[in-house]
FIKOLZA-1660 file (N, C-alpha, C; in steps of 0.1 Angstrom, whole numbers, plus 5000, padded with zeros to 4 digits):
% residues 238
   i   px   py   pz ch aa at
   1 4984 5079 5142  A  M  N
   1 4974 5082 5129  A  M CA
   1 4966 5070 5134  A  M  C
   2 4952 5069 5137  A  Q  N
   2 4943 5061 5138  A  Q CA
   2 4936 5056 5127  A  Q  C
   3 4936 5043 5126  A  V  N
   3 4930 5033 5113  A  V CA
   3 4922 5027 5122  A  V  C
   4 4912 5024 5112  A  A  N
   4 4899 5010 5116  A  A CA
   4 4908 4995 5114  A  A  C
   5 4905 4986 5121  A  T  N
   5 4913 4974 5126  A  T CA
   5 4901 4962 5125  A  T  C
   6 4904 4951 5119  A  I  N
   6 4895 4937 5121  A  I CA
   6 4897 4932 5135  A  I  C
   7 4886 4931 5137  A  E  N
   7 4884 4927 5152  A  E CA
   7 4876 4912 5152  A  E  C
   8 4886 4899 5156  A  I  N
   8 4882 4889 5159  A  I CA
   8 4882 4887 5172  A  I  C
   9 4871 4879 5177  A  D  N
   9 4878 4874 5198  A  D CA
   9 4891 4864 5193  A  D  C
  10 4897 4867 5202  A  R  N
  10 4910 4860 5199  A  R CA
  10 4912 4844 5201  A  R  C
  11 4901 4838 5212  A  E  N
  11 4899 4824 5215  A  E CA
  11 4893 4820 5199  A  E  C
  12 4886 4824 5197  A  E  N
  12 4881 4823 5182  A  E CA
  12 4890 4821 5169  A  E  C
  13 4901 4830 5173  A  A  N
  13 4912 4831 5163  A  A CA
  13 4920 4819 5165  A  A  C
  14 4919 4818 5179  A  R  N
  14 4930 4804 5182  A  R CA
  14 4926 4792 5176  A  R  C
  15 4912 4788 5177  A  K  N
  15 4902 4779 5173  A  K CA
  15 4904 4777 5158  A  K  C
  16 4903 4785 5151  A  R  N
  16 4906 4785 5136  A  R CA
  16 4919 4782 5134  A  R  C
  17 4930 4785 5140  A  V  N
  17 4946 4780 5140  A  V CA
  17 4946 4765 5137  A  V  C
  18 4940 4763 5152  A  E  N
  18 4938 4747 5156  A  E CA
  18 4937 4739 5144  A  E  C
  19 4921 4746 5137  A  E  N
  19 4916 4737 5126  A  E CA
  19 4925 4736 5116  A  E  C
  20 4932 4742 5111  A  F  N
  20 4943 4749 5098  A  F CA
  20 4954 4735 5104  A  F  C
  21 4960 4734 5116  A  T  N
  21 4970 4728 5117  A  T CA
  21 4967 4715 5118  A  T  C
  22 4952 4711 5121  A  A  N
  22 4947 4694 5123  A  A CA
  22 4947 4690 5111  A  A  C
  23 4947 4701 5102  A  K  N
  23 4942 4693 5086  A  K CA
  23 4955 4698 5077  A  K  C
  24 4965 4697 5082  A  R  N
  24 4978 4705 5076  A  R CA
  24 4984 4692 5067  A  R  C
  25 4981 4682 5067  A  R  N
  25 4982 4673 5060  A  R CA
  25 4975 4676 5043  A  R  C
  26 4961 4681 5043  A  K  N
  26 4957 4686 5029  A  K CA
  26 4963 4693 5027  A  K  C
  27 4963 4697 5011  A  K  N
  27 4972 4708 5005  A  K CA
  27 4962 4721 5010  A  K  C
  28 4969 4731 5010  A  L  N
  28 4962 4746 5017  A  L CA
  28 4962 4752 5002  A  L  C
  29 4948 4760 4998  A  T  N
  29 4948 4770 4990  A  T CA
  29 4956 4783 4992  A  T  C
  30 4960 4791 4980  A  E  N
  30 4966 4805 4985  A  E CA
  30 4954 4812 4994  A  E  C
  31 4943 4810 4991  A  M  N
  31 4933 4814 5002  A  M CA
  31 4936 4809 5016  A  M  C
  32 4935 4797 5013  A  D  N
  32 4936 4794 5027  A  D CA
  32 4947 4795 5037  A  D  C
  33 4960 4797 5030  A  Q  N
  33 4971 4801 5034  A  Q CA
  33 4973 4816 5038  A  Q  C
  34 4962 4824 5034  A  A  N
  34 4961 4839 5037  A  A CA
  34 4953 4839 5049  A  A  C
  35 4942 4829 5050  A  L  N
  35 4934 4830 5063  A  L CA
  35 4941 4823 5074  A  L  C
  36 4948 4815 5069  A  Y  N
  36 4956 4806 5086  A  Y CA
  36 4964 4819 5085  A  Y  C
  37 4973 4827 5082  A  R  N
  37 4985 4837 5087  A  R CA
  37 4974 4846 5091  A  R  C
  38 4965 4847 5088  A  G  N
  38 4952 4861 5092  A  G CA
  38 4951 4860 5109  A  G  C
  39 4946 4846 5109  A  Y  N
  39 4940 4842 5120  A  Y CA
  39 4951 4841 5131  A  Y  C
  40 4962 4831 5126  A  K  N
  40 4975 4831 5137  A  K CA
  40 4981 4846 5141  A  K  C
  41 4982 4855 5131  A  A  N
  41 4980 4869 5137  A  A CA
  41 4973 4875 5147  A  A  C
  42 4960 4873 5146  A  L  N
  42 4950 4875 5153  A  L CA
  42 4952 4868 5169  A  L  C
  43 4956 4854 5169  A  S  N
  43 4953 4844 5177  A  S CA
  43 4968 4848 5185  A  S  C
  44 4978 4857 5180  A  E  N
  44 4991 4860 5188  A  E CA
  44 4990 4877 5194  A  E  C
  45 4976 4881 5194  A  G  N
  45 4974 4894 5196  A  G CA
  45 4982 4906 5187  A  G  C
  46 4983 4905 5176  A  L  N
  46 4985 4911 5164  A  L CA
  46 4975 4918 5159  A  L  C
  47 4976 4933 5152  A  T  N
  47 4963 4940 5152  A  T CA
  47 4965 4937 5134  A  T  C
  48 4954 4935 5125  A  L  N
  48 4956 4935 5114  A  L CA
  48 4943 4947 5107  A  L  C
  49 4945 4951 5099  A  I  N
  49 4940 4960 5092  A  I CA
  49 4937 4960 5075  A  I  C
  50 4925 4968 5070  A  D  N
  50 4924 4964 5056  A  D CA
  50 4927 4975 5048  A  D  C
  51 4939 4978 5044  A  V  N
  51 4942 4990 5039  A  V CA
  51 4933 4997 5031  A  V  C
  52 4926 4989 5018  A  N  N
  52 4915 4996 5015  A  N CA
  52 4903 5005 5022  A  N  C
  53 4900 5001 5033  A  Q  N
  53 4890 5007 5044  A  Q CA
  53 4897 5015 5050  A  Q  C
  54 4911 5014 5054  A  A  N
  54 4917 5025 5063  A  A CA
  54 4918 5038 5053  A  A  C
  55 4924 5035 5039  A  I  N
  55 4925 5047 5033  A  I CA
  55 4912 5055 5029  A  I  C
  56 4902 5048 5026  A  K  N
  56 4887 5051 5023  A  K CA
  56 4883 5058 5037  A  K  C
  57 4883 5055 5051  A  A  N
  57 4876 5056 5057  A  A CA
  57 4884 5070 5070  A  A  C
  58 4900 5067 5069  A  G  N
  58 4908 5074 5076  A  G CA
  58 4913 5085 5073  A  G  C
  59 4914 5087 5062  A  G  N
  59 4921 5100 5058  A  G CA
  59 4916 5109 5044  A  G  C
  60 4909 5105 5040  A  G  N
  60 4897 5112 5029  A  G CA
  60 4908 5115 5019  A  G  C
  61 4908 5132 5013  A  H  N
  61 4916 5131 4999  A  H CA
  61 4918 5148 5000  A  H  C
  62 4930 5154 4992  A  F  N
  62 4935 5167 4992  A  F CA
  62 4923 5173 4981  A  F  C
  63 4920 5185 4988  A  E  N
  63 4911 5193 4976  A  E CA
  63 4914 5198 4962  A  E  C
  64 4926 5199 4964  A  D  N
  64 4933 5204 4951  A  D CA
  64 4937 5193 4941  A  D  C
  65 4938 5183 4944  A  N  N
  65 4942 5173 4932  A  N CA
  65 4934 5155 4934  A  N  C
  66 4925 5158 4944  A  Y  N
  66 4917 5144 4948  A  Y CA
  66 4927 5135 4951  A  Y  C
  67 4938 5133 4954  A  C  N
  67 4948 5121 4958  A  C CA
  67 4945 5118 4975  A  C  C
  68 4947 5109 4977  A  P  N
  68 4941 5103 4991  A  P CA
  68 4952 5109 4999  A  P  C
  69 4949 5109 5011  A  K  N
  69 4960 5117 5024  A  K CA
  69 4966 5105 5028  A  K  C
  70 4963 5091 5026  A  L  N
  70 4968 5082 5031  A  L CA
  70 4975 5075 5022  A  L  C
  71 4990 5065 5025  A  A  N
  71 4992 5062 5010  A  A CA
  71 5002 5051 5017  A  A  C
  72 5003 5042 5008  A  I  N
  72 5013 5027 5008  A  I CA
  72 5022 5024 5001  A  I  C
  73 5034 5019 5006  A  A  N
  73 5043 5017 4996  A  A CA
  73 5051 5007 5003  A  A  C
  74 5057 4996 4994  A  R  N
  74 5068 4990 4998  A  R CA
  74 5075 4994 5006  A  R  C
  75 5082 4989 5017  A  S  N
  75 5089 4997 5022  A  S CA
  75 5106 5000 5019  A  S  C
  76 5111 4992 5008  A  D  N
  76 5125 4995 5002  A  D CA
  76 5119 5003 4991  A  D  C
  77 5108 5016 4988  A  T  N
  77 5109 5024 4978  A  T CA
  77 5116 5035 4986  A  T  C
  78 5116 5043 4977  A  T  N
  78 5122 5058 4983  A  T CA
  78 5109 5070 4984  A  T  C
  79 5104 5069 4965  A  T  N
  79 5091 5078 4965  A  T CA
  79 5080 5067 4960  A  T  C
  80 5067 5070 4962  A  V  N
  80 5056 5064 4957  A  V CA
  80 5049 5073 4948  A  V  C
  81 5044 5069 4935  A  Y  N
  81 5034 5073 4927  A  Y CA
  81 5021 5072 4928  A  Y  C
  82 5012 5081 4922  A  F  N
  82 4999 5080 4927  A  F CA
  82 4990 5082 4911  A  F  C
  83 4984 5071 4908  A  E  N
  83 4976 5073 4893  A  E CA
  83 4962 5075 4898  A  E  C
  84 4953 5083 4895  A  H  N
  84 4938 5080 4897  A  H CA
  84 4935 5073 4885  A  H  C
  85 4921 5067 4886  A  S  N
  85 4915 5053 4883  A  S CA
  85 4904 5056 4884  A  S  C
  86 4890 5054 4875  A  F  N
  86 4875 5054 4879  A  F CA
  86 4874 5038 4867  A  F  C
  87 4861 5034 4879  A  S  N
  87 4853 5024 4875  A  S CA
  87 4841 5028 4873  A  S  C
  88 4832 5022 4863  A  Y  N
  88 4822 5028 4857  A  Y CA
  88 4812 5015 4860  A  Y  C
  89 4800 5019 4863  A  S  N
  89 4789 5008 4869  A  S CA
  89 4778 5015 4871  A  S  C
  90 4770 5012 4860  A  E  N
  90 4754 5018 4857  A  E CA
  90 4756 5031 4854  A  E  C
  91 4763 5035 4845  A  G  N
  91 4767 5052 4844  A  G CA
  91 4771 5061 4858  A  G  C
  92 4776 5054 4868  A  Q  N
  92 4786 5063 4877  A  Q CA
  92 4797 5056 4875  A  Q  C
  93 4802 5070 4880  A  A  N
  93 4819 5068 4882  A  A CA
  93 4822 5066 4896  A  A  C
  94 4832 5055 4897  A  E  N
  94 4836 5052 4913  A  E CA
  94 4851 5059 4911  A  E  C
  95 4857 5062 4921  A  H  N
  95 4869 5072 4920  A  H CA
  95 4879 5062 4930  A  H  C
  96 4888 5061 4923  A  G  N
  96 4901 5048 4929  A  G CA
  96 4916 5054 4926  A  G  C
  97 4924 5044 4925  A  G  N
  97 4937 5045 4917  A  G CA
  97 4947 5035 4921  A  G  C
  98 4958 5039 4918  A  R  N
  98 4970 5025 4923  A  R CA
  98 4981 5036 4929  A  R  C
  99 4986 5031 4936  A  F  N
  99 5002 5034 4943  A  F CA
  99 5011 5025 4937  A  F  C
 100 5021 5034 4926  A  S  N
 100 5035 5025 4924  A  S CA
 100 5048 5028 4927  A  S  C
 101 5056 5020 4930  A  G  N
 101 5069 5021 4934  A  G CA
 101 5078 5019 4923  A  G  C
 102 5077 5031 4915  A  F  N
 102 5084 5033 4902  A  F CA
 102 5079 5044 4894  A  F  C
 103 5084 5053 4886  A  Q  N
 103 5077 5060 4881  A  Q CA
 103 5070 5059 4869  A  Q  C
 104 5059 5059 4867  A  P  N
 104 5050 5052 4853  A  P CA
 104 5054 5062 4842  A  P  C
 105 5052 5055 4830  A  G  N
 105 5061 5059 4819  A  G CA
 105 5073 5060 4816  A  G  C
 106 5080 5057 4827  A  L  N
 106 5097 5058 4824  A  L CA
 106 5102 5045 4819  A  L  C
 107 5111 5045 4807  A  D  N
 107 5117 5038 4801  A  D CA
 107 5121 5026 4811  A  D  C
 108 5117 5013 4807  A  T  N
 108 5120 5003 4817  A  T CA
 108 5138 5003 4820  A  T  C
 109 5147 5008 4810  A  D  N
 109 5160 5006 4813  A  D CA
 109 5165 5020 4823  A  D  C
 110 5156 5027 4825  A  R  N
 110 5159 5037 4837  A  R CA
 110 5148 5036 4850  A  R  C
 111 5143 5024 4849  A  Q  N
 111 5139 5020 4863  A  Q CA
 111 5149 5018 4869  A  Q  C
 112 5144 5013 4886  A  S  N
 112 5150 5003 4895  A  S CA
 112 5155 4988 4889  A  S  C
 113 5164 4983 4896  A  E  N
 113 5167 4971 4897  A  E CA
 113 5156 4962 4898  A  E  C
 114 5148 4964 4913  A  A  N
 114 5135 4954 4913  A  A CA
 114 5126 4958 4901  A  A  C
 115 5124 4970 4892  A  Y  N
 115 5115 4966 4884  A  Y CA
 115 5119 4961 4869  A  Y  C
 116 5134 4960 4869  A  K  N
 116 5141 4954 4858  A  K CA
 116 5139 4942 4860  A  K  C
 117 5141 4937 4872  A  E  N
 117 5140 4922 4872  A  E CA
 117 5128 4915 4877  A  E  C
 118 5112 4924 4878  A  A  N
 118 5100 4921 4878  A  A CA
 118 5099 4924 4860  A  A  C
 119 5105 4930 4852  A  A  N
 119 5099 4928 4840  A  A CA
 119 5103 4914 4833  A  A  C
 120 5116 4912 4837  A  R  N
 120 5124 4896 4831  A  R CA
 120 5115 4886 4835  A  R  C
 121 5113 4884 4848  A  V  N
 121 5106 4874 4854  A  V CA
 121 5089 4874 4847  A  V  C
 122 5080 4885 4844  A  A  N
 122 5072 4884 4840  A  A CA
 122 5071 4880 4824  A  A  C
 123 5083 4885 4817  A  D  N
 123 5088 4876 4804  A  D CA
 123 5087 4865 4803  A  D  C
 124 5097 4855 4812  A  E  N
 124 5101 4843 4816  A  E CA
 124 5088 4836 4817  A  E  C
 125 5077 4841 4825  A  K  N
 125 5067 4834 4829  A  K CA
 125 5056 4836 4819  A  K  C
 126 5057 4844 4813  A  R  N
 126 5047 4848 4801  A  R CA
 126 5032 4853 4807  A  R  C
 127 5036 4865 4820  A  I  N
 127 5026 4870 4824  A  I CA
 127 5027 4887 4823  A  I  C
 128 5017 4892 4826  A  G  N
 128 5019 4904 4822  A  G CA
 128 5024 4913 4836  A  G  C
 129 5031 4923 4829  A  L  N
 129 5043 4935 4839  A  L CA
 129 5033 4935 4846  A  L  C
 130 5024 4939 4846  A  W  N
 130 5012 4947 4859  A  W CA
 130 5008 4938 4870  A  W  C
 131 5005 4925 4862  A  V  N
 131 5005 4913 4873  A  V CA
 131 5020 4911 4881  A  V  C
 132 5031 4906 4874  A  R  N
 132 5041 4906 4884  A  R CA
 132 5045 4920 4895  A  R  C
 133 5043 4931 4888  A  L  N
 133 5049 4943 4899  A  L CA
 133 5036 4945 4908  A  L  C
 134 5024 4939 4904  A  T  N
 134 5014 4936 4916  A  T CA
 134 5015 4928 4927  A  T  C
 135 5022 4916 4921  A  E  N
 135 5025 4904 4931  A  E CA
 135 5038 4911 4943  A  E  C
 136 5045 4916 4936  A  I  N
 136 5056 4916 4944  A  I CA
 136 5056 4932 4954  A  I  C
 137 5043 4935 4951  A  G  N
 137 5038 4949 4961  A  G CA
 137 5045 4961 4954  A  G  C
 138 5050 4964 4940  A  L  N
 138 5057 4976 4939  A  L CA
 138 5042 4984 4928  A  L  C
 139 5031 4977 4929  A  R  N
 139 5021 4981 4922  A  R CA
 139 5008 4978 4929  A  R  C
 140 5000 4987 4940  A  I  N
 140 4991 4985 4947  A  I CA
 140 4978 4993 4943  A  I  C
 141 4970 4985 4940  A  E  N
 141 4954 4988 4939  A  E CA
 141 4948 4995 4948  A  E  C
 142 4943 5007 4946  A  L  N
 142 4933 5012 4960  A  L CA
 142 4917 5014 4952  A  L  C
 143 4913 5007 4958  A  E  N
 143 4897 4998 4953  A  E CA
 143 4888 5012 4948  A  E  C
 144 4880 5008 4939  A  A  N
 144 4870 5016 4930  A  A CA
 144 4861 5023 4946  A  A  C
 145 4859 5035 4945  A  G  N
 145 4849 5042 4956  A  G CA
 145 4857 5045 4967  A  G  C
 146 4869 5045 4967  A  S  N
 146 4878 5046 4978  A  S CA
 146 4877 5061 4981  A  S  C
 147 4877 5072 4967  A  I  N
 147 4878 5085 4968  A  I CA
 147 4864 5089 4966  A  I  C
 148 4859 5097 4979  A  D  N
 148 4846 5106 4978  A  D CA
 148 4850 5119 4967  A  D  C
 149 4853 5118 4960  A  S  N
 149 4854 5133 4951  A  S CA
 149 4840 5134 4947  A  S  C
 150 4837 5148 4939  A  P  N
 150 4821 5154 4938  A  P CA
 150 4821 5148 4924  A  P  C
 151 4806 5142 4925  A  P  N
 151 4801 5136 4908  A  P CA
 151 4806 5142 4896  A  P  C
 152 4807 5157 4899  A  K  N
 152 4810 5165 4885  A  K CA
 152 4825 5160 4882  A  K  C
 153 4832 5161 4893  A  E  N
 153 4845 5162 4888  A  E CA
 153 4851 5150 4886  A  E  C
 154 4843 5137 4892  A  R  N
 154 4847 5124 4887  A  R CA
 154 4845 5124 4868  A  R  C
 155 4831 5130 4864  A  L  N
 155 4824 5129 4852  A  L CA
 155 4834 5136 4843  A  L  C
 156 4838 5148 4848  A  A  N
 156 4844 5156 4841  A  A CA
 156 4862 5152 4839  A  A  C
 157 4868 5147 4851  A  R  N
 157 4880 5142 4848  A  R CA
 157 4890 5152 4842  A  R  C
 158 4891 5159 4847  A  K  N
 158 4897 5177 4847  A  K CA
 158 4916 5174 4846  A  K  C
 159 4921 5183 4843  A  R  N
 159 4938 5178 4845  A  R CA
 159 4941 5174 4858  A  R  C
 160 4933 5174 4869  A  W  N
 160 4942 5167 4883  A  W CA
 160 4942 5153 4879  A  W  C
 161 4932 5149 4874  A  F  N
 161 4933 5132 4870  A  F CA
 161 4941 5130 4859  A  F  C
 162 4945 5136 4849  A  K  N
 162 4956 5135 4838  A  K CA
 162 4970 5136 4844  A  K  C
 163 4973 5140 4854  A  A  N
 163 4984 5144 4861  A  A CA
 163 4992 5130 4867  A  A  C
 164 5002 5131 4874  A  D  N
 164 5010 5114 4879  A  D CA
 164 5017 5127 4891  A  D  C
 165 5012 5121 4906  A  Y  N
 165 5019 5128 4914  A  Y CA
 165 5027 5117 4924  A  Y  C
 166 5036 5123 4933  A  R  N
 166 5042 5114 4942  A  R CA
 166 5046 5123 4953  A  R  C
 167 5054 5114 4962  A  T  N
 167 5053 5120 4974  A  T CA
 167 5066 5109 4982  A  T  C
 168 5071 5114 4993  A  I  N
 168 5084 5108 5000  A  I CA
 168 5082 5098 5007  A  I  C
 169 5085 5086 5004  A  V  N
 169 5082 5072 5013  A  V CA
 169 5091 5076 5028  A  V  C
 170 5080 5073 5039  A  P  N
 170 5092 5074 5051  A  P CA
 170 5103 5061 5053  A  P  C
 171 5111 5066 5057  A  T  N
 171 5121 5056 5065  A  T CA
 171 5117 5048 5078  A  T  C
 172 5123 5035 5080  A  I  N
 172 5122 5030 5090  A  I CA
 172 5128 5031 5100  A  I  C
 173 5129 5038 5114  A  P  N
 173 5136 5041 5121  A  P CA
 173 5148 5027 5126  A  P  C
 174 5159 5026 5127  A  F  N
 174 5171 5015 5130  A  F CA
 174 5162 5006 5140  A  F  C
 175 5161 5011 5150  A  H  N
 175 5155 5001 5161  A  H CA
 175 5145 4992 5157  A  H  C
 176 5132 4997 5149  A  L  N
 176 5121 4991 5143  A  L CA
 176 5123 4983 5131  A  L  C
 177 5134 4986 5128  A  R  N
 177 5140 4975 5110  A  R CA
 177 5138 4963 5110  A  R  C
 178 5128 4958 5100  A  P  N
 178 5131 4945 5104  A  P CA
 178 5139 4933 5102  A  P  C
 179 5144 4923 5105  A  N  N
 179 5154 4917 5103  A  N CA
 179 5155 4909 5087  A  N  C
 180 5141 4906 5080  A  G  N
 180 5138 4900 5067  A  G CA
 180 5141 4910 5059  A  G  C
 181 5138 4904 5044  A  D  N
 181 5137 4914 5031  A  D CA
 181 5129 4925 5033  A  D  C
 182 5133 4936 5034  A  A  N
 182 5124 4950 5033  A  A CA
 182 5114 4946 5021  A  A  C
 183 5119 4943 5011  A  A  N
 183 5107 4938 5001  A  A CA
 183 5093 4932 5006  A  A  C
 184 5093 4924 5016  A  N  N
 184 5084 4920 5024  A  N CA
 184 5075 4928 5034  A  N  C
 185 5078 4938 5038  A  Y  N
 185 5072 4948 5040  A  Y CA
 185 5067 4960 5036  A  Y  C
 186 5056 4968 5042  A  F  N
 186 5049 4979 5036  A  F CA
 186 5047 4990 5048  A  F  C
 187 5049 4998 5044  A  I  N
 187 5045 5015 5051  A  I CA
 187 5032 5020 5045  A  I  C
 188 5023 5024 5058  A  L  N
 188 5011 5032 5055  A  L CA
 188 5012 5045 5062  A  L  C
 189 5012 5055 5057  A  W  N
 189 5009 5070 5063  A  W CA
 189 5001 5081 5059  A  W  C
 190 5005 5093 5069  A  E  N
 190 4999 5104 5063  A  E CA
 190 5005 5109 5052  A  E  C
 191 5001 5113 5040  A  V  N
 191 5010 5122 5032  A  V CA
 191 5006 5138 5035  A  V  C
 192 5020 5142 5035  A  E  N
 192 5021 5157 5039  A  E CA
 192 5012 5164 5025  A  E  C
 193 5018 5161 5017  A  K  N
 193 5013 5168 5003  A  K CA
 193 5020 5161 4990  A  K  C
 194 5011 5159 4978  A  W  N
 194 5014 5155 4967  A  W CA
 194 5019 5164 4957  A  W  C
 195 5029 5160 4950  A  E  N
 195 5036 5171 4942  A  E CA
 195 5032 5167 4928  A  E  C
 196 5031 5170 4919  A  E  N
 196 5032 5167 4907  A  E CA
 196 5052 5168 4900  A  E  C
 197 5054 5154 4906  A  Y  N
 197 5066 5149 4900  A  Y CA
 197 5078 5159 4905  A  Y  C
 198 5076 5168 4917  A  R  N
 198 5085 5175 4925  A  R CA
 198 5087 5169 4940  A  R  C
 199 5096 5175 4943  A  N  N
 199 5098 5171 4959  A  N CA
 199 5087 5172 4969  A  N  C
 200 5084 5164 4977  A  A  N
 200 5070 5169 4990  A  A CA
 200 5081 5166 4999  A  A  C
 201 5074 5176 5012  A  P  N
 201 5078 5176 5024  A  P CA
 201 5076 5161 5031  A  P  C
 202 5084 5157 5044  A  A  N
 202 5085 5143 5045  A  A CA
 202 5073 5141 5055  A  A  C
 203 5067 5129 5059  A  P  N
 203 5055 5128 5064  A  P CA
 203 5058 5122 5080  A  P  C
 204 5044 5121 5085  A  G  N
 204 5043 5124 5102  A  G CA
 204 5047 5110 5109  A  G  C
 205 5036 5102 5114  A  D  N
 205 5038 5090 5119  A  D CA
 205 5032 5078 5110  A  D  C
 206 5043 5069 5103  A  P  N
 206 5040 5055 5094  A  P CA
 206 5039 5047 5105  A  P  C
 207 5029 5037 5097  A  L  N
 207 5028 5023 5102  A  L CA
 207 5037 5011 5093  A  L  C
 208 5041 5004 5099  A  L  N
 208 5049 4995 5096  A  L CA
 208 5039 4982 5089  A  L  C
 209 5040 4977 5080  A  L  N
 209 5030 4967 5078  A  L CA
 209 5038 4952 5071  A  L  C
 210 5031 4942 5074  A  E  N
 210 5032 4929 5065  A  E CA
 210 5021 4923 5059  A  E  C
 211 5022 4919 5048  A  R  N
 211 5010 4920 5040  A  R CA
 211 5006 4902 5045  A  R  C
 212 4994 4901 5043  A  I  N
 212 4986 4889 5044  A  I CA
 212 4983 4882 5032  A  I  C
 213 4975 4893 5025  A  A  N
 213 4971 4892 5012  A  A CA
 213 4959 4904 5010  A  A  C
 214 4964 4913 5001  A  H  N
 214 4960 4927 4997  A  H CA
 214 4946 4925 4996  A  H  C
 215 4942 4932 5006  A  P  N
 215 4944 4945 5012  A  P CA
 215 4948 4939 5026  A  P  C
 216 4950 4929 5032  A  I  N
 216 4946 4927 5045  A  I CA
 216 4965 4927 5050  A  I  C
 217 4970 4935 5059  A  Y  N
 217 4981 4935 5064  A  Y CA
 217 4984 4934 5078  A  Y  C
 218 4993 4930 5086  A  V  N
 218 4996 4931 5099  A  V CA
 218 5005 4943 5102  A  V  C
 219 4998 4946 5114  A  V  N
 219 5005 4960 5118  A  V CA
 219 5018 4957 5126  A  V  C
 220 5033 4959 5122  A  V  N
 220 5042 4954 5129  A  V CA
 220 5050 4965 5138  A  V  C
 221 5046 4976 5134  A  A  N
 221 5050 4987 5141  A  A CA
 221 5047 5003 5137  A  A  C
 222 5044 5011 5149  A  Q  N
 222 5042 5026 5141  A  Q CA
 222 5053 5035 5152  A  Q  C
 223 5054 5046 5146  A  W  N
 223 5065 5055 5149  A  W CA
 223 5061 5070 5146  A  W  C
 224 5068 5078 5150  A  D  N
 224 5069 5091 5147  A  D CA
 224 5082 5098 5141  A  D  C
 225 5085 5105 5130  A  L  N
 225 5097 5109 5125  A  L CA
 225 5097 5122 5135  A  L  C
 226 5110 5121 5138  A  S  N
 226 5114 5133 5144  A  S CA
 226 5117 5147 5137  A  S  C
 227 5118 5158 5140  A  E  N
 227 5122 5169 5130  A  E CA
 227 5136 5166 5121  A  E  C
 228 5147 5161 5132  A  L  N
 228 5156 5159 5123  A  L CA
 228 5156 5148 5114  A  L  C
 229 5148 5140 5116  A  E  N
 229 5147 5129 5108  A  E CA
 229 5138 5130 5095  A  E  C
 230 5129 5140 5094  A  K  N
 230 5123 5148 5084  A  K CA
 230 5129 5156 5074  A  K  C
 231 5140 5163 5082  A  R  N
 231 5150 5173 5073  A  R CA
 231 5160 5163 5067  A  R  C
 232 5166 5154 5073  A  I  N
 232 5178 5143 5068  A  I CA
 232 5169 5136 5054  A  I  C
 233 5156 5131 5056  A  L  N
 233 5150 5123 5049  A  L CA
 233 5145 5129 5037  A  L  C
 234 5141 5143 5040  A  E  N
 234 5137 5154 5029  A  E CA
 234 5152 5158 5016  A  E  C
 235 5164 5161 5027  A  S  N
 235 5179 5161 5015  A  S CA
 235 5181 5152 5009  A  S  C
 236 5181 5139 5014  A  F  N
 236 5186 5127 5009  A  F CA
 236 5173 5124 4996  A  F  C
 237 5164 5127 4994  A  R  N
 237 5153 5125 4987  A  R CA
 237 5151 5133 4975  A  R  C
 238 5157 5143 4976  A  R  N
 238 5157 5153 4964  A  R CA
 238 5168 5145 4954  A  R  C
% end
């Protein structure tokens, strides 16, 4: 899978890192920290991508349901769900959506432990649950305009818009599995098929990512799933 990358001269990235390091006594804002991590990764020769741009430019969408052909999910989830969404500006409907590492609409007590913990923290901090799920990467927004569906379809918002879709999240090969918490890593891959809450075929050649600040991620690894790995994955995710 080929995706567009963020290109900055490596020497320039090193200079930027030195600037941050020289002023390390000053308190860095959240944005400063994200910039520092991004420049540091580039200075070390690592690859950065903008996930929104990668999904918009690299995959297109399926003609039957207008779901994107590329998907992203936290690496410790087994299934990702996609919901369509629209943003309206000057009478024009821009098509986007969101990826969820949980089944939308399901009662909290039937969700994963990660979801339940997010709900507990959200209640404790008195913040919205969606805010907390976004913070921990279980809810990832695909910006408006990323899906180039026909204007008439966007205005009509037919059955495909009202449905929720799901697909299998690839597993990380043992030799590429990071030592850190799997919740800190994400997978970007080309979807074989989105199903309306039915089992979908296993994907092909994913990218393992580490988040800088959404939608900017570091590419950690890329691999191909063998036929055996695909079949085993499908059998375990049924």
